C-alpha positions in Angstrom: 22.8 13.3 -42.0 22.7 9.9 -40.2 19.3 8.2 -39.9 17.9 6.4 -36.9 15.3 3.7 -36.9 12.7 3.1 -34.2 11.5 -0.4 -33.4 8.7 -0.5 -30.9 5.9 -2.5 -29.4 3.7 0.5 -30.3 4.9 3.9 -31.3 2.6 6.3 -29.4 4.4 6.1 -26.1 6.2 8.7 -24.0 9.8 7.8 -25.0 9.1 7.6 -28.7 7.2 10.9 -28.5 10.2 12.7 -27.0 13.3 11.2 -28.5 13.0 12.4 -32.1 13.0 16.1 -31.2 15.6 15.7 -28.5 18.0 13.7 -30.8 17.7 16.2 -33.7 18.3 19.2 -31.4 21.2 17.7 -29.5 22.9 16.5 -32.6 22.5 19.8 -34.4 20.5 18.1 -37.1 23.2 15.6 -37.9 21.0 12.7 -36.7 17.3 12.2 -37.3 14.7 9.6 -36.5 13.7 8.7 -40.1 12.1 5.3 -40.0 9.9 3.3 -37.6 8.0 0.1 -37.1 5.6 -0.9 -34.4 4.3 -4.4 -33.7 0.8 -3.2 -32.8 -1.1 0.1 -32.8 -1.4 1.8 -29.5 -3.9 -0.2 -27.3 -4.7 3.0 -25.4 -8.2 4.5 -26.0 -6.8 7.9 -27.0 -3.6 6.5 -28.6 -2.4 7.1 -32.1 -2.0 4.3 -34.6 1.5 3.7 -35.8 0.6 5.4 -39.2 -0.8 8.4 -37.3 2.2 8.7 -35.1 4.6 8.6 -38.1 2.6 11.3 -39.9 2.6 13.5 -36.8 6.3 13.1 -36.3 7.6 13.2 -39.9 8.9 9.7 -39.8 8.5 7.0 -42.5 6.5 4.0 -41.4 8.0 0.8 -42.8 6.4 -2.6 -43.1 8.9 -4.7 -41.2 11.8 -4.7 -38.7 14.0 -5.9 -41.6 13.2 -2.8 -43.6 14.0 -0.5 -40.6 17.3 -2.3 -40.0 18.3 -2.1 -43.7 17.6 1.6 -44.1 18.9 3.0 -40.8 22.4 3.9 -39.8 21.6 3.5 -36.1 18.8 1.6 -34.3 16.7 2.2 -31.1 14.6 -0.6 -29.8 12.0 1.0 -27.5 9.1 -0.8 -25.8 10.2 0.8 -22.5 7.3 -0.6 -20.5 7.1 -4.0 -22.2 10.6 -5.5 -21.9 9.1 -9.0 -22.5 9.2 -8.1 -26.2 12.8 -7.0 -26.3 14.2 -10.4 -27.3 11.8 -10.5 -30.3 12.2 -6.8 -31.3 16.0 -6.8 -30.8 16.8 -10.0 -32.7 17.5 -8.5 -36.2 19.0 -5.2 -34.9 21.5 -7.2 -32.8 22.5 -9.2 -35.8 23.0 -6.1 -37.9 26.4 -4.8 -36.7 24.8 -1.4 -36.4 25.0 0.5 -33.1 21.8 -0.4 -31.3 20.3 1.1 -28.1 17.7 -1.0 -26.3 15.5 1.1 -24.0 15.0 0.5 -20.4 14.0 -1.9 -18.9 16.5 -4.0 -20.9 15.1 -7.5 -20.3 12.4 -9.2 -18.3 15.0 -11.5 -16.6 18.7 -12.2 -16.3 18.7 -15.1 -18.7 17.3 -13.0 -21.5 19.7 -10.1 -20.7 22.7 -12.5 -21.1 21.3 -14.0 -24.3 20.9 -10.5 -25.8 24.5 -9.5 -25.0 25.7 -12.8 -26.4 23.8 -12.3 -29.6 25.1 -8.8 -30.1 28.7 -10.0 -29.4 28.4 -12.8 -31.9 27.5 -10.3 -34.6 29.9 -7.5 -33.5 26.9 -5.2 -32.8 27.6 -2.3 -30.4 24.8 -2.3 -27.9 23.8 -1.0 -24.5 20.8 -0.1 -22.3 20.2 2.3 -19.4 17.8 4.3 -17.4 18.2 8.0 -18.2 18.5 8.5 -14.4 22.0 7.1 -14.5 23.2 10.2 -16.3 22.0 12.8 -13.9 24.9 15.1 -13.2 24.4 14.7 -9.4 25.1 10.9 -9.7 27.8 11.2 -12.3 29.7 13.8 -10.3 29.4 12.0 -6.9 32.6 10.6 -5.3 32.6 6.8 -5.8 35.6 5.8 -3.8 34.8 4.4 -0.4 31.0 4.1 -0.7 29.7 1.5 1.8 26.0 2.2 2.0 23.3 3.8 0.0 19.7 4.6 0.8 17.4 5.5 -2.1 13.8 6.7 -2.4 11.6 7.2 -5.5 8.2 7.0 -7.1 6.3 4.4 -9.1 6.0 0.6 -8.8 8.9 -1.8 -8.3 8.1 -3.6 -11.5 8.8 -0.8 -14.0 10.3 2.0 -11.9 12.8 0.3 -9.7 15.4 0.5 -12.5 15.6 4.3 -11.9 16.9 3.6 -8.4 18.8 0.4 -9.1 20.7 1.8 -12.0 22.3 4.7 -10.0 22.9 2.4 -7.0 24.8 -0.2 -9.1 26.7 2.5 -10.9 27.8 4.3 -7.7 28.5 1.2 -5.7 30.8 -0.3 -8.3 31.0 -3.8 -6.7 28.8 -6.7 -7.5 25.4 -7.3 -5.9 25.2 -10.7 -4.2 21.7 -11.0 -2.7 18.4 -9.1 -2.2 15.7 -9.0 0.5 12.2 -7.6 0.5 11.7 -5.3 3.5 8.7 -3.2 2.4 4.9 -3.5 2.2 2.5 -4.1 -0.7 1.7 -0.3 -0.7 5.4 0.8 -0.4 7.8 -1.8 -1.7 11.4 -1.7 -0.4 14.5 -3.8 -0.9 17.8 -4.4 0.8 20.6 -5.3 -1.5 23.8 -6.9 -0.2 27.0 -6.2 -2.2 30.5 -7.6 -2.2 32.6 -6.6 0.8 29.6 -6.1 3.1 28.3 -3.0 1.3 24.6 -2.6 1.2 21.9 -0.4 -0.3 18.2 0.1 0.3 15.6 1.3 -2.2 12.1 2.5 -1.3 9.0 3.2 -3.4 6.7 5.8 -1.7 4.1 6.5 -4.4 4.0 8.8 -7.4 4.4 12.0 -5.4 7.8 10.9 -3.9 10.7 12.6 -5.7 14.0 10.7 -6.3 16.4 11.1 -3.4 19.5 9.3 -2.2 21.8 9.3 0.8 25.3 7.9 0.4 27.6 6.7 3.3 31.4 6.4 3.0 33.8 4.3 5.0 35.3 7.6 6.4 32.0 8.4 8.1 31.2 11.1 5.5 27.7 11.2 4.1 26.4 12.7 0.9 22.8 13.7 0.1 21.9 13.5 -3.7 18.9 15.2 -5.2 18.9 14.6 -9.0 17.5 17.9 -10.2 19.7 18.2 -13.4 18.3 17.6 -16.9 19.2 13.9 -16.9 17.3 13.2 -20.1 19.4 15.8 -21.9 22.6 14.1 -20.6 21.2 10.7 -21.6 20.5 11.9 -25.2 24.0 13.4 -25.4 25.5 10.1 -24.3 23.3 8.3 -26.9 24.6 10.5 -29.7 28.2 9.8 -28.6 27.5 6.1 -28.6 26.1 6.3 -32.2 29.1 8.3 -33.3 31.7 6.1 -31.7 30.1 2.7 -31.4 31.3 2.6 -27.8 28.6 1.5 -25.3 28.0 3.9 -22.3 27.2 1.2 -19.8 29.2 -2.0 -18.9 27.5 -5.3 -19.9 28.2 -6.6 -16.4 26.3 -3.8 -14.7 23.3 -4.1 -17.0 23.0 -7.8 -16.3 23.3 -7.2 -12.6 20.6 -4.6 -12.7 18.2 -6.9 -14.5 19.1 -9.7 -12.0 18.2 -7.4 -9.1 14.8 -6.6 -10.6 14.1 -10.3 -11.4 15.2 -11.6 -8.0 13.6 -8.6 -6.3 10.2 -9.9 -7.6 11.1 -13.3 -6.1 12.1 -11.7 -2.8 8.8 -9.9 -2.6 7.1 -13.3 -2.3 9.3 -14.2 0.7 9.7 -11.0 2.8 12.7 -10.7 5.2 14.5 -13.6 3.6 17.7 -13.3 1.6 17.4 -14.3 -2.1 20.8 -15.1 -3.6 21.7 -13.8 -7.0 23.1 -16.1 -9.6 
């Protein structure tokens, strides 16, 4: 059995609570989350301490990131809602040479994203990051050739939920994003993204009750409506297991850096609505 180590800001959070069972089931018991470390205990009033979380989940709590890296075959850096800690939490894992998955959102800005990839490359550490939404069957099976426009809708705030729309948009479009413009409101943020070749995409946040939806336009005039109803978390976990087995990342570095740049420069665009902000 191969062991997986969790490294998190605090362990009692939704992703860490789900991944151990999903990984063990999907791998047929050949992989198990065995070790964990958290920087702080849960700050939430009803949250478990790291020791309580480990006792509940049958995971050994270790005293340092170094210990988790040393004992584990594979590594997962979590902190999904606090990417500002990813550089700190990922430093030793990315120097280890061991396959490492860094949870969404990968980095707080493009500069950090580039630095993390450079660190992993310098130490021959296989690494990638992704929103699970990328792996929804409806997105993966969609025809990519000839896409010229995309309109996307979804829930949550731009700050920590836009990745679930931007990730599929960038994956489907294929070409590089060049600029971004804020076209929404404070209550319902929205962005227009300009891609190479005059292609464009919009993304809209319409509150927590809004399901994920997408319309795709092709140069032929054909349109495609995408409703991601498949078990995308199951597909994400299967891809994660394949990554650990093969050491081959499931997402291109270029796309991840572009995704983080869109989130970073989307925040800047929100401060100057209806003006293009060029991407680096």
